[in-house]
N, C-alpha and C positions, 0 to 999 in steps of 0.2 A: 416619428418622434413620440406620438401618443403611446405606441407599443413599448418604447423604451422607458417612458414614464411609468407605465404599469409594471414593467420589470423592476424598476427601482423601488416602487412601493411594496411589491411582493418581497423583495430582498430585505428591505428594512423591517417589514412585519415579521419575517421569519427570524431575522437576527434578534429582534427584541423579545421574541417569545422564548428564547433559550436562556437558561441561567448558566453562569460560569461552571457550576457543578455538573451540568449536563455534559460538558465537554472535558471534564476533569481538571478544571482550573481552580486554584486556591486563591481567594481574594480576601481583603480585609473586611472587618465588620462595618466600617463606615462607608461602604460602597453605596452610592445613591443611583447610579445608572441602571435603569431596567434592562434586563437582557444582556447581550454581549455588546461591548464597545466595538467601534469600527476597527480599531487597531487589533483587537483580539480576533475578529473575523478575518482580517487581512493576514494575520500570522497563521491561522488555521488553514486558510485557503492558499497560502503561499503567494499572495499578491501584495501590492503596496497599499498603504492606507489611502493614498490619493486615488488609486484606482477604485477602491470600494466606494469612496465618496462620489466619484464621477458616475459609477454605476447606479448608485442610489438616487442621483440627481438626473438620471436619464441621459447622461452625456457620454456613455461608453457602451459599445456593443461587444460583449465578451466572447471569446473563442470557445470552442467545444471543450477544450481541456480545462479552461477556467470554470466553465459551467459544471464539469464533473467535480472539480475541487470544491466548488460552492455547495454542490449536492451533499458531499460527504461532511463538510464543515457544519452545515446547517441541519444535519440529520433528517434530510427530506425523505418522504416516502416516494415510491416510484411514480405515483400520480403527480405529486408535487414536483418531482424532478422533470417529468414530461412537460408540465405547465411552465416551469422555469425555462426550458429549452425553447418552447413555442414563443414565449414572451420576448426572448432574445432573437427571434426570427431564425431559429435553428430547428431542424428535424430531430425529434427525440430519438435516442438509441433504439434500434430494433432488436428483436430477439434472435436474429440470424447473424449478428455480429458479436464479438467478444465485448463484454461490458466490464467497466471498472466500478460498477455500482455496488456499494456495501449497504445492506439493509440497516435502517436506523437502529433496530434492536441489536444487531451485531456491533455497530459503532459504540453503543452504550456499553455493551459487554467488554469491548476492547478498552474503553476508558476505565472501567472498574477493575480490569485485569492489568492495569498499567505497570504493576510491579512484577509482571512476568514478561519474559522475552518472547514477543509475538510479532510475526510479520504476515501480511496479507498479500497474496498474489492473484492476478487474474488467471483466466483459463489458459493463456499462452505463457504464463509464468513471468509476467511483468509485475514489478513491485508496485503496490498501490499505497500501502500504509504500514506503519510499524509503531510499536510501543517505545516509550523512552528507554527502557532497559535494553531492548533489541538494538536500538541506535547506539547506545553506549557500548554494547558488546561488540558490534560490528565496526564501530568507529565511524558511523554515519552521522553527519551533522544535520541539523534541521534545514540549513541552507541548501542541502542537496535534494530537498523534497520534490522539486520539480523535474528532476533528471529521469525518473522512472526507468531504472535499469532493468534488463531482462535476464533472468537467471540462466536460461538455456543459452542465450547469446554469449554471456560471460563464461559459461562452462566450456563451450566448444570453440569460440573464437578468441578467447583469452586464456586458455588453459582451464584447469579446475578452479575457476574463480581465484586466481593467484592474488588479486588485490581485494578480494571479498567485495562488499558493497561500500567499503570505506577504507579505513586504515588497517583493518584487521584481516589478514589472510585467513581463509577457511578452506578445509578439505574434508572429504568423506573418509571416515574410518572404516576399515574392514574390506569392503569390496567396492571401490569407486567406479569400476567399470559397470557393475550391476546398477548402481545409482544412476549413472549416465544413461544406461539402456532404459531404465524405468522412466526417466524424464522424457526421452525421445518417444517412448511408447505412449506416454500420457499426452504428448503434443500431437501425435497421430490421432489419438482418440478425439482431441479437440477439433481436428479437421473434419471429422464426421459430424460433429454438432454444429460447426460453423463453416460449411463448405463455400459460402459466398463472402467470407470475411477477407477483404483484400490485404489488410495489414498482416493477418496470419499467413496468407500465401506469400507475401513479401518477406516475412521473417524466415519462412522455410527456405525460400530461394537463397536468402543470405546465408543461412546455416549450411546449405548444400555446398558452399565453398570449402567447408571443413571436410576432409576425407574421412575423419573419424565419425562425424555426424552422418555423412552420406552412407557409410558402411552400416551403421546401426539402423538408419532409416530404411535401407534396402531389405532388412529382415522382415519388415511388415508387422512387427509386434504391436498390439494394442493393449494397453493396461493403464491402471491408475498408479501414480507414484506412491510408494510406501514409505514407512518410517525408516530413518537411518540414524547413524551416529556421526557427529561432526566434531572436528577439532578446530577450534578458533585460536589462532596465534595472536593473542592480545598482548599489549605492552605489559600487563600484569603477569603474563606467563601463558602457557598453553592451557586451554579450557576444553574439556571433552564433554559434549552435551548430547542428550537424546533429542532428535529432531522428529517430532510427530506431526503428521499431516492430517488436518481435520477438514471436513466438508460442511457446508452450510445448506440445509434444505431450501430450495427455491433460489439459490444464488450459486453460480458456477465460479466458486472461489477456492483457492488453496490457503488455508490458515495454518501456518507453521508455528508450532509451539516448541521452544527450546527449554529444556529442564535438565537439572543435574541430580545425580544420586544423592539422597539425603545424607548429610554428615560427611560427604567427601570434600576433598580439597577444591574440586570444581564448584561444588555448591557454595563453599566459603568465598571463592573468588566472585561468583555471581552475586552473592549477597553484598559483598563489598562494593561491587559496581552499582547495585541498586541503591545503596545508601549514599554513595559519593557522586553519582552521576550529576552532571550539570542540568539544571531545570530552567525552562523558559516557556513562554506561551506556545512557541512553535514546536515544542517537544511532544505534542500530543499526537494521537493516532489518526487525526483527520486527514493526513496526507498533505 
């Protein structure tokens, strides 16, 4: 119980040291609460307000997935993340397994780039976080933040992501087969970096039930996924976007940035989405 009390104290301290602006929230001038409110942290971490209250009171032992969400929501450093895990009586993530940790600096960058369509994936292409515009573009609601879809699973086990990550179907423009081959080659490269990651091994076993994946996998190619063009079938109409993959030094992440040619109809539709997208506390990039 003493350990959980210490966990609750740390959680409350880290919550109160953040300002709403740190996580991209807009608040009124008459705000008197120092730091984030419990309901704001709850929305960012995709848990209930009651659960945040019980954690801060030392009455709840969070799971590893909740600890990961809290790490991102609170913009914790790796040392702080590890301390949080130990206080919850959990072993901190190790370097030989795929991590969903996003460095605090990258989190702040994502907040400041909230008007751009950005999505962040882990090394095995599991969706970790996204900007409000990316959610509006793909038709992903904040309530789906806990589902953590995997791009490669959706590509090979559900077709070329026919349902996208939400309501908007998306497909590769030009050479979809090369895009698929690049994804598989990138996943193979991840097995070299994380040979003891059981979840990664289980994902590959699942993907091997797809004849197409198994055929590409058998070629043995190892490579990084490169930039492609994507067509998003949005309710506003088809939107063609450049999808560029960026890497973060010191973090094994895929940061996908979706942009349109300046002055094009696609850019106009993207701008319309940016201006009209619904906003709420849970729309931010903390996952």
